KOLNU-674065 format. One record per residue (C-alpha): residue in one letter; y, z, x. Coordinates in steps of 0.05 Angstrom, whole numbers, padded with zeros to 5 digits, always signed. Layout:
AYZX
...
END
This chain:
M+00000+00000+00000
T+00069-00015+00025
T+00113+00043+00046
V+00140+00080-00015
D+00183+00141-00019
T+00146+00207-00028
D+00175+00218-00098
T+00149+00151-00123
Q+00082+00162-00088
R+00076+00231-00122
K+00092+00200-00190
I+00040+00146-00181
A-00013+00196-00158
N+00003+00242-00218
R-00004+00184-00267
L-00071+00165-00236
K-00095+00237-00238
R-00077+00241-00312
A-00115+00176-00324
Q-00174+00205-00287
G-00174+00265-00332
Q-00168+00222-00394
L-00226+00179-00370
G-00268+00241-00360
A-00254+00260-00432
V-00274+00189-00455
I-00340+00194-00417
A-00354+00263-00445
A-00339+00238-00516
V-00384+00178-00508
E-00441+00220-00480
S-00435+00270-00537
G-00430+00217-00591
G-00357+00230-00606
D-00318+00196-00662
C-00308+00123-00643
R-00235+00123-00665
A-00219+00182-00620
V-00257+00149-00562
V-00220+00083-00570
T-00153+00118-00576
Q-00167+00158-00512
L-00191+00095-00477
A-00127+00059-00496
A-00088+00117-00465
V-00128+00110-00401
T-00115+00035-00399
S-00041+00045-00410
A-00036+00098-00355
L-00072+00053-00306
D-00029-00006-00323
K+00035+00034-00314
A+00011+00060-00247
G-00005-00011-00225
F+00063-00037-00247
Q+00096+00021-00210
I+00058+00004-00146
I+00078-00069-00152
A+00150-00051-00167
S+00152-00008-00105
A+00124-00065-00064
M+00175-00113-00093
K+00232-00066-00077
T+00207-00060-00005
C+00199-00135+00001
L+00267-00150-00026
E+00303-00097+00014
D+00271-00115+00081
P+00226-00177+00078
A+00216-00173+00154
Q+00183-00105+00149
D+00112-00107+00177
D+00078-00082+00113
A+00122-00121+00064
V+00078-00159+00015
P+00096-00233+00012
L+00128-00253-00054
P+00072-00301-00075
D+00022-00244-00066
L+00065-00198-00108
E+00066-00251-00163
K-00010-00254-00162
L-00016-00178-00164
F+00033-00175-00221
L-00005-00227-00261
T-00071-00191-00251
L-00041-00134-00292
A-00010-00178-00345
END
């Protein structure tokens, strides 16, 4: 991952940890035969959290690339486009 400030990195990690907890709840609900509506609702929340984390990672990379494209770990713009489209 490109260099991101510690606050952004912390926010991304927290979002992913929440998604991990939500996914654990989905797995537990499936294994225990939970209500399908509740499972799907929780699964949608996991998907949304993961998407938001992905977009935040890409936005950080875009910011780094645009601020200093010569930086060693800057992701080339065409690669950022591909990454962005994988989440769309």
